[in-house]
N, C-alpha and C positions, 0 to 999 in steps of 0.2 A: 732809388735814392730818396724819392719823396717819402716812401713808406718808412725807411730807416730814420729820416729826419723827424717824422711824426712820432715814431716810437721812442726816439731820444728826447722828446719833449720840446720840439720846435714851437716857437710862439705862434706861428701860422701853420695852417695845414689842418686836415680833417681826416680822422681815422677811417671814415667810410670811403672817402676818395682814395686813400692809401690802399685799402683793401680792393677797391675797384681796379686800380692800376696793377696790383699784383695778380689779380685774377685775369685781367686782360692779357698780361704776359703769359700766364699759364695756359690760357685758352689758345693763344698762338702756338705754344709749344705742343699741347696735347691735340689740337685740332678740334676740340669741343670743350664743354664745361666740366668734364669728369675730373679734372685736376684742380678745380676751384677749392679754395680754403674758406674757413669761417673766420670771423673776427677774433675768436679765441685762439686760433692757430697762428695768427700773425704776431710773431714775437721776434726779438732781435736774433735769437738762435735760428729761427726759420729764415730770416733774411740772409744771414750768413750762409746757410746751406743752399738757399736758392741762388745766391750769387755764385756759389761754387758750381752749381749745375749750369746756370745760364752763361757764365763767363769762363768756362773751363779752359779754353784755348787763348784767352785774352791776357793772361799774365797779371791778374789782379789779386790772386789768392794771398800772397805774402802780405801785401798792404792791407787787405781786408782783415786778416788774422791779427795784425798789429793793431789796427783800429778797434777791433772788438776785444782786445786784451787777451788773445788766445795763442799768439805765436810762440811766446816763451812761457816759462812756468809749467805747471803740471795740471792745470784745469782742463786742458784740451789736448789729447794725445792722438797720434796717428802712427802707423807702422814706420819704424826707423827714425822717429823723432829722437834726437839726442844720441844717434848711432846705436840704438837698442831695438831689437826686432819688435818688441811689443810697444815701444815708445816710452820715453821718460821725460821728466821735467828738464828744461834747459834754462840757462842763465839769461836774465833780462837784458844784459848788455848786447845781446844778439839782435835786439830790435833795431839797432843802428848798424849800418855797414861800417867796416873799417875805412879809413881814408887811404887811398892807394899810395904805395911807397913812392911812386914817381911824383905825385903831388906833394908828398911830405918832403922829398928831396928838393923840389923846385921852390918850395916856400918854407923856410926854416921857422917861421912864426906859427905854423900850424901845429896843433897838438893832437895826437892820435886820440880817437874816441876811447873812452874807458873800456878795459877788457882786452884790447888788441895791442898789447905792448910787445 
């Protein structure tokens, strides 16, 4: 999180410290320093990929992809994205979940999120 904040231009933080945190995490994973990266390799795309590896079973991927602007649209594809074997662009309204029908029925003043009519 620190490294992502630094890369996104946080007013506080240090790129060297961010790189140190990322490399400490990778040293824990690799058991040695063979997985260390350089400052030139520390990019937002690297952070997204590293979070995918590190947090695989934690359920953060969808939120991360939305935060990085890659969940919808066609800039980042994966197999079966958009119900196509090779992956295809999807509509941006899918960044939000639909409001459940039970909630809509319980509160008539709610309006369904766009795209889920």
